[in-house]
C-alpha positions in Angstrom: 1.2 0.9 1.7 -0.7 2.5 4.5 0.4 4.5 7.6 1.6 2.3 10.3 1.1 2.2 14.1 4.0 4.6 14.7 2.8 7.3 12.2 2.6 10.6 14.0 -0.5 12.5 12.8 0.9 15.7 14.2 3.8 15.6 11.7 3.8 16.2 7.9 4.7 13.1 5.8 8.3 14.3 5.1 8.8 14.8 8.9 7.9 11.2 9.8 10.5 8.8 11.2 12.5 7.0 8.5 10.6 8.8 5.7 13.8 9.9 3.9 15.1 6.3 4.2 11.8 5.1 2.7 12.2 7.4 -0.2 15.8 6.3 -0.8 14.8 2.7 -0.7 12.0 3.2 -3.3 14.4 5.2 -5.5 16.9 2.3 -5.4 14.2 -0.2 -6.3 13.0 2.0 -9.2 16.6 2.4 -10.5 17.2 -1.4 -10.3 14.0 -2.1 -12.3 12.0 -3.7 -9.6 9.3 -1.1 -9.4 7.1 -0.9 -12.5 5.0 2.0 -11.2 3.9 3.7 -8.1 0.9 5.9 -7.2 -1.0 7.4 -4.3 -4.7 7.6 -3.9 -6.4 8.9 -0.8 -4.1 7.9 2.1 -2.9 4.7 0.4 0.3 4.2 -1.7 0.4 1.6 -4.4 3.6 0.1 -5.8 3.6 -2.4 -8.7 6.7 -4.6 -8.6 8.3 -6.8 -11.2 9.2 -9.8 -9.1 9.5 -13.5 -9.2 7.5 -14.2 -6.1 5.5 -12.8 -3.1 8.5 -13.6 -1.0 10.8 -11.4 -3.2 8.4 -8.4 -2.8 8.2 -9.1 1.0 12.0 -9.0 1.1 12.1 -5.7 -0.7 9.5 -4.2 1.7 11.1 -5.7 4.9 14.4 -4.0 4.0 12.7 -0.7 4.1 13.5 1.0 7.4 10.1 2.7 7.6 8.3 -0.7 7.6 10.4 -2.1 10.5 10.0 1.2 12.4 6.2 1.0 12.0 6.0 4.4 10.1 4.3 2.4 7.3 2.8 -1.0 6.9 2.1 -2.9 3.7 0.2 -5.8 2.1 1.2 -7.8 -1.0 -1.5 -8.7 -3.6 -1.2 -10.4 -6.9 -1.8 -8.0 -9.8 -3.5 -9.7 -12.8 -3.5 -7.5 -16.0 -6.4 -8.2 -18.2 -6.2 -5.0 -20.4 -2.5 -4.5 -21.3 -1.4 -1.0 -22.1 0.6 1.8 -20.7 0.1 4.5 -18.0 0.9 8.2 -18.7 1.7 10.7 -16.0 -0.5 13.8 -15.6 2.1 15.8 -17.5 1.7 13.7 -20.6 5.2 12.2 -20.2 5.6 8.4 -20.4 
């Protein structure tokens, strides 16, 4: 996920159009088990989904109001795990 064409650089992230709706959508996807993990690095967001197809992930993302509003944009890539394991948060919690 990257900032989209309608991102307003004069505003803080939480002040962006449809940012709250974006957060609610991600929470719903996490609670339903569709999001495996999410992270941010630099100005890019990364979400790893548990999905049956690219189309399913695209459907999840297209339902996010911030995507259709152009606040954010996204790309879908296949994620191939070659070293299985687990990810810990910075606080040591799993």
